[in-house]
Every structure is written in structure tokens, then in C-alpha cells.
N, C-alpha and C positions, 0 to 999 in steps of 0.2 A: 460238151463237158466244161469247157472253159467258161461258157456263158453261165452254166449252173453254178460253177465255183464262184464266179464274180458276184452273182446274185446272192449266194450264201454269205459271202464276205460282207456285202453291203448290209444284209439283214443283221449280221452279227454286230457290225459297227453301229447300226441303228439301235440295237438292243443295249449295247454298251453305253451309248449316249443317253438312252432313256434311263438306265440304271444310275448313271452319273448324275443326271438331273434330279432323280429321286433322292440320291445321296446328299447332294448339296442343298436341296430343298429341306431335307430332314435336318441337316446340320444347321442351316439357317434358322429353322424353327426352334431347334434346341438352344441355339445361341440367344434367340429372343426370349425364350422362357427363362434361361439363366440370367439374362440381363434384367428382366422384369423382377425375378426373384431377388436379385442383388439390390434392386432399388425399392424393395418392398417396405423397408423401414423409413425411407425418405418420404416426407410429406410434400405433396404438390402445392403450388400457390393457391390459396383459397379464392373462391369466386367472390367472396365478400367477407369483411370483418364485422358485419352488422350483428350477426348472432353472438359473436364473442363480446362485442361492446355492450349489447343488451344484458348479457349474462353477468358481467363484472362491474358495470357502472354503478349499481346501487352501493357498492362497498368503497368507491373512490370518493374522496372528500376534497373540497377546497378549504384552505386554512388562511385565516386572517388574524394577524397579531397586532397588538397595540403596545407601544413602548413609550414611557414617559421620559422626556428629555428636558434638561434645564433650559431656561430662557437664555438666549444669547446675550442678554443684558445683565446677566448675573454670573457669579463665579469668576474663573480666571479670564473669561473673555470680556468681562465688563470693562468699560472705559476707565483708565487709570489717570487721575488728575493730580497734579502737584498741590500740596497744601497752600492755601491762600489764593488759588486760582479763582477768577471772577465767576467761572462756571461751576465751581465746586458745590455751592449751595443748591444751584438749579438741578444738577445731576443727582445730588443726594436726595432731594425731594422727589425727583422723577423715578428714581430706582427704589425708593422706600415705599413698600406696599401700604404703610400706614400714613404716609405723607399726603400732601395736597394733590400730588400727581396721581393718586389712586394706585391700585395694584398693578405693578408693571412687570412683576417677576413670576407671573402665573406659569406653571409648567406647560410645556407643549407636548403633543402626542404625535408619534410617528407610526405609520401603518405599513405593514408588509404583507405580501401575498405568497402563498406556496400551495403545495399539494400534499396529499397523504392517502392512506388506505387503512381500512378497518381489518384487523386480523382475528377478532374474536367477537362472538355475539354479545359479550358483556361490555364491549366498548373500548378495547385497546386499539390505538391507532399509531401507525409508524409514519414518520416523516424525517426530513433532514434536520440535524441540529442547527444549522445556520438559518433555517426558516424561523425557528422559535427562540433563538438565542437572545437573552436579555429582555424577553417579552414580559409585560405585566399582565396582559390579558390575551387569551387564545380562544378563538371561536372557529368551529368547523361548520361547513355547509355541505349537506349531503346532496346527491343527485336529485332527490325529490324536492329540494328546496328547504328541507328542515334544517334548523340551526341549533347548535348545542354548544355550551361552554365546555372547554377542555382544560384539564390540569396536567402539568408536567409530572410524569412518573420518574423519568431518569433520562440521561443523555450521555453520549459517548463522543467526545471530540475527535478521538483517533479515527473513527470510521464515519464521522459526521451523521450519526444516527440518533434520533430522539424517539421516546415512547410517550404517548399521551393517553389520557383516559377521559371518557365522557360517561355521564350517567343517563340511563334510558330505562323507562318502565317496560319496554318491550325489547325482545331480542333484535339485535342489529344485523344486517347483512354483512358478510365478511368474505374475504378471499384467503386461500391457503398459500403457503410458500411452496415453490417447486424446487427441484434439484438443479442449481445453476451449473454444476459440474457436468450435467448431461447435455447442456447446450453446445451446439457445434457452430463453427463459423459458417454462415449461410442459412441458418435456421430463421424462420419467420418469427417476428416479435411485434407486440403492439404496446405503445406507450399511451398513458392517459393522465390528464392533469388539468392545470389551470394556467396555460401559457399566457404571459403578459396580462394577466388579470381578466382575460376574455371569457372565463367560465369553462365548463367542462368541454374538453376537446380530446380527440383521438388522432393518433398518428401511427403509421405502421412502417416497418422496414425489416431488416435482417440483422443478425449478429455479425458485425464487421470484424471483430477480433475478440480474443479472450485474454484473461490474466493481465490486463493492463494495470500499471502502477503509475500514479500521479505524484503524490508527495508524502503520503502517509505510510506508517510502518506496516499497517495491516491492509493496505490497498489490494483489492482484487476486483477490478472493474470489467464488466462486459462493455465493449464498444459497439454502438449501434448507429445506423443511419436513419432510424426513425426520428422525426423532427422533435427536438427538445429545445425549449426556449426558457427564458426567465419566467418563473412562476410554475414551471414543471417540477422544480426541485422538491424532492420528497415523494413524488408520485411513483406509481408502480410501472414496471415493465413486465408484460405478460408473455407467456408462451401460448401456443395455440390451444392448450387445455384449460386456459383461464387461471393458471398458477403464476404467482409472482416470482420471477427469477432474477429481479434486480430492482434497485431503488434509484430512480433518475437523480443524479447528483451534480453533474458538471457538463459543460460543453467546451469545445475548443473552437474559438471563433475570433477573427480579427475585428469584428464589428459588433459583437454582443448578440447576434442572431444566429439561428441554426444554419450551419453549412454542411450538415450531415455527419458530424463527428461528436457524438454524445457518449457519456459514460454513466453507467448504472452500477452501483455497488452490488456485487453478487449476493444472491439470496442466502447462500450457505454461510456467508459472513454475517449478514444482517440477522438471520434467524437465531444464531447463537448469541448475538449481542442483545436482541430483544428479550430472549429467554432470561438472561441474567438481569436486565433492567427490570423486568416484570417481577422477578423473584427477590432481588436485593435492592433495586433502585440504583444500582451502579454495576460496573463491570468488575469481574474478578478473573483476571488472566493469569495463567501460569508463568513462572519466572525461573529461569535456569541460573542466572547470575554470572554471565560471561559477556565479554565484548568480543565481537566476531567480525570477520570480513570474508569475502569470497576468495576461493582458491583460483587464481588466474593461471594460465599456462606457464608463465615464467616462474611463478611461485611454486607450482607443482614440479617444475624441472629442478629448481633450487633445493626442494625438499625430497627429491627422488620419489615422488608419488607417481602412481601408474596413470592417474587421470586427474584433470582439473575440475574436481567436484568436491562437495563437502563444505564445511564451515571452519575456517581457521581461527582458533582462539587467540586473541591478541592480549587479553588481560583477564585475570580471574580475581575480582574483588571479593571481600567477605560475603558469603552467601552459600546457597545450596551446592553449587558446583565445586567451590573450594572445599567445602566440608567433605565432599565425596572424593576428592583427590584430583580434580581437573587441574591442568597446568597450562600456562601460556605456551603456545606452539603446538598444542594438540590440534588435530584435525577431526572434527566430529563428522563421522560418516554414516551413523545410524542413530535414530531417536525412536524409542518405544517400538522397536521391531521394524521400522520403515527406513529405507535409505534416505539420506539427506543429499539433495542436489546442490543447494546453495543456501546462503544466509536468509534470504526472503522466505524460502520454504520452511526453514527451521524456526524462524521467529513466529510465523503463523501457527505452526504445529505445536510449539510450546505454549503459545497463548491460548490455544483451544483445549489444552489439557487441564484437568481439574487441579486446583490448588491443593497441595498436601499429598498428591499422588506420587508414589515412587515409580520411576521409570528407568529402564536400562538404556544407557547411552554408550555407543561404541566409538572409540577414538583411535586414530593412528598416532603413535608416539614412538619416535626413534626407529621407524621401520617395523614396529610391531603393533598388533591390534590388542586393545585393552577394553574391557567392559566395566563401566561404572554404574552403580545404582544411586540415583539422585532423587531426593524428595523435593519436589518443586515448591517454591515460595510463591508469593503473590506480587505481581509486577507493580500494581498501583502503590503498594506500601513501599517497595524498593525505590520507585521514582520520586516518592515524597521526601526521601532522605536527601538533604542538600549536600552538594559537593562544592568544595572551595574553588573559587575562580583562580585561574593561573595568571601570574603577572608576566610582564615582558622580561626578556632575557637581558642580563647585563653583558658588558663586553668581556670576551674571554682572553686570557693572557697568552698561553702557549698555542701554537697552531702549526698545521702541516697540510699540504695539498695532497688529496687522495680521492680517486674515483670522481674527479671533476668537482670536488668540493674542498674548501678550506675548513679544516676541522680543528677544534680545540677541546681540551679535556674539561669535563664538567666537574666543578668543585662544589662544596657544600653551600656556599653563598648563592651560587647560580642556581643550584637545585631548588633551594628554598624560594628564591624569587620566581622560579618557573612553576611553582605549585607541586614540586616533586618532594619526595622524602629527603631529609637532610643527608642520608647515607646513600642516596641514589648515585649510580655510576653511569658513565656513558660519554659520548663525544657530541659536542655542540657544532652544528653547521653554522659557521660564521659567514662564509660567502659561497656562492655556487655559480658555476659556469652555465649560462642559459643554453648552451649548445650541448651540454652533457646529457648522458642517459639518466643521471640522477634528477636533473631538472625536468626531463620528459616524464619521469615516473611520479612527479608531484612533490619532490623534496624542495624545501625552501630554507632560507636563512632563518635560524632560530629553532629548527628542528633538532631533536636529540636522538642520536643513535644509541639505543640501549643494549641491543644484542646484534650479533652477526653470526650467521650459521647456527642459530639457536643456542648461542653461548654469550654470556655477558661480556661486554667490552668496557674496560676501565681505563684503557690507554690507547694511544695511537698504534703501539706495537701489537696490541691484541687484535685490532682490526686488520692490520697488515698480515698477521698470522692467519686469520680466517680467509683473507683473500688468497694467500699462497696455497692454503689447503684446498680451496675450491678449484684452483687452477690445476693442482697436482691430481685431483680426483677426476679431472676432465669435465667439470661442470662449466656451463657458460655463464651462470649467474650465481649471486650470493644473496641469501635471504637476510634482510635487515629488519629489526624491530624499531620503528620510529615512534617517537612521542612528540606530539604538537599540542601545546597548552594542556598537557596532561593526558591527552587522548592517544591511545596506542594504535599502530597500524603496521602491518608487514608489507615490505616492498622488496622485490627481487631486482637487484642491479647487475648489469653486465660486468664481468670481470676481465673480459678479453681485451 
């Protein structure tokens, strides 16, 4: 009996082990299926880029420009000789095209190389503005070797994009724009162009980063490790479907050659610019009419905001926002139904909105939310309006030390000299302790404190009262509105 019981127990254990093996095998198989399904949208590394290169190369062009420059022997660079010099007559004859020395001031030509790509069968071509800037003649060479003269349709210095046009009796091969917002870090890309004037060349890599900003207001670059060198400027960056998702514009390099850090202006920016250049010959960006800055954590704390996000309005000059009731100190949290993360996002979104369109803008003001209906103006027209330059500050009479600064009262003469309205009020920073929180936050001698705690300050007593109020309210910092050469900026200073 004991032997039969032992045999039965061993058999049951064997069955359990078999069932467990089947269970874990099934679970492993299910995990593999789930893992494969989760990776279904990811694209594996291609065996070759040859097919893609063959597909898009007919629409990629090399660009050669010719620019006329003055002779170095004429103009301001010409030799300057005092009257009566023994060489005066010689140089006068030598530099005089009608003199015995013959024509010596003939213009010289400078050539430059770049890349571009055709976006329509009727011959519109996209490249970088810096490739064709100041060019007298522009010629494109297609992959087939065909050469055509190109004319400038329009250009945009803000995004470094230019639109060209060539005439052709037959439809030209072209490539479409893709959605750059769909590109992810790690996605495969292929660059094509004319690096170092060597002719058509292909390089491949991945998207290294997104939403890079270099120096422009509307910058939205894809960073890639695909090799980009001089001459690649204006060339396309393709996704694996043969769509242009970027225009190769710049590289980061200590030696001028590719080190794997290249920048391509995102296609979703470029396509909007080229559409406007094609239709109007110029850009037409929306304009809100405010000066703004990011909401930092210390500014959010000083304003009792729940989060450090949105765009803080520092000034509202005459324009659409002022007409709609926007005020300095408002925090823009929503534009046209979409939340605003920071100033860069707001600037781009406003610029992409049609001129003359009425949009709803939500602001935080004094702890309450308010909605304004603002009809956008045109940024290019607003930027064309000249603003007076600010002069240097004169010495201030009365002074007192406060918050690590020596402050004086702003009078009418000082305000006028600093480019402010004669009736402007505030406190002038005469000296500043370099070890103070004020210096750390960027304040310098000559700055004007116009507001404290979102209230105007006209005297040292006003500022002291705002400091005391902040301390009594348990705040760690006080929000100041600073003006430097007429430009406003909010700064949160520690009051503890």
C-alpha cells in the first residue's frame, strides 16, 4: 500500500510539473506575442537605403549662386592718399577705368554652393535663405545633370527658408512634406544634398532629439546624427516613406565638419512658411501685441500660481491685446482653446494663426481666470514700426539700500533719458551687491523697478511696504517688474 501511494504521489508530482511547464510555456508564448504586438509600429533598421535614395533623388537639387562684389581697389577699401602725394597721379590713373591703366575696377564674382528640393511639378524649390542671400544669379542642377536658372519667389530670415521657382516644359519630379511632429527620437532618417561641393550624396542616421532651439524665435529643429556638412544646407531630411520631415540647416562642430550633431528645421514649420511665400511672396504671421516671459518656479510662488507654466505678460503696447483688455502681469494659460506651456509655444502658435482671426485667450489675473477675445494683427507690420532707443541713465540723487541694492527714485529727467515716458515712476538701481539674490537673478545697475507685487512703486516706501506685505503673507519672494533700456521683465526676489 505504501509503495502504491508513493507511486501515485510521484505520478501526481510529475503531472503537476508537466502542467506547470505547459503553463509557463503558454505564458512565455503570450508574452512574446504581446511584445511583438507592442513593437508592431516600430520600424526595424532597413537592409539598405538604396531603394529610398533612388525614389527621392530625382527631386533633390544642387544649387549654385553667383554674387557680384565690388573690387577691393574701389569703394571704402581703396587706398587713400594725401593730396600732393607723389603716388597720387599714379593711383588715380591705375584706379580710373578710363585712364591709361585700363579698367581696374571690374566687379568680381563670388560663388556659393548649397542644396534644395523640388516640392511641386511646376518647379517650386525649397532651400535655406543663407544659401541664396544676396545672390545675383541662381542655378539648380538636378540629379539627371539637367541645369535650370531659378528665380527667388520669397524668403524668410526668421526660419532661414527661401522659395525658388524654375521654368520647365515638362512636369518635374517632386517630394512631399511629411509630419515632423510624428517623428520620434530614434527613428531612421536619410539626408541628401551637395556636401562640400562634391555632388549628390546620401547619409543616414536617426533622430537624436526633437524641438531643438538655436537662436531664432520660431526655431523647431530636429537633431540628427546623419552626416551633414557645408553644402548640405537647404537639402532635405527624409523619413523612411520618402517624405521631407526637415530642411538641413546647421551643424554643431568645433572644426566645421560633421561630428554627428546636425539640425534640420522641422517640416511642419517649413511647409507653412513655403505656403505663404508661394501665395504672397512673404510671410504673414499672427501678432498678439504683448511682451512675455516664462513663468519660473519662483515667479509662480510669488504670484501664488499653482504651476510654473504659461506666459507672463510684461508689457502691453498699443495693439490687439491692449484693445481687448490685456494687462501687464496677466498670465496667459490658454490660446485658441489649447493650453499654453511656455512663451516659445505661445509665440509659435500665435504666428501660425491667420492674421485677422479672432481667438479666445484665457489669462490668470489676480487669482481669477478671465477670457479675452483678441483679433490678431500682423507681426511683420508691427515689427516694421520703429521704437526709440533708450539712453543711458543719469546719476540719481536720493538713495537707500534694500534687497541687496542701492535704490534711488526715478524722476522725470531720468525717465526721459532712459527712453521711458516722462511721467513714468519707479526706483533706479544705482548699485548692486554681487553676492545678493538680486544680482543672481540678473538685476544690474541702471535697471528700473517699476512694480512690486504687481503694484506700481513711486517711492522707496512703496517698495518697503510690498516687501512687508509679502513677508506677512508668508511668501518667500516678491515679484518685481524690471525695465532695462525700456524692455520689461518680471523677476522674483527673495524677501527672507
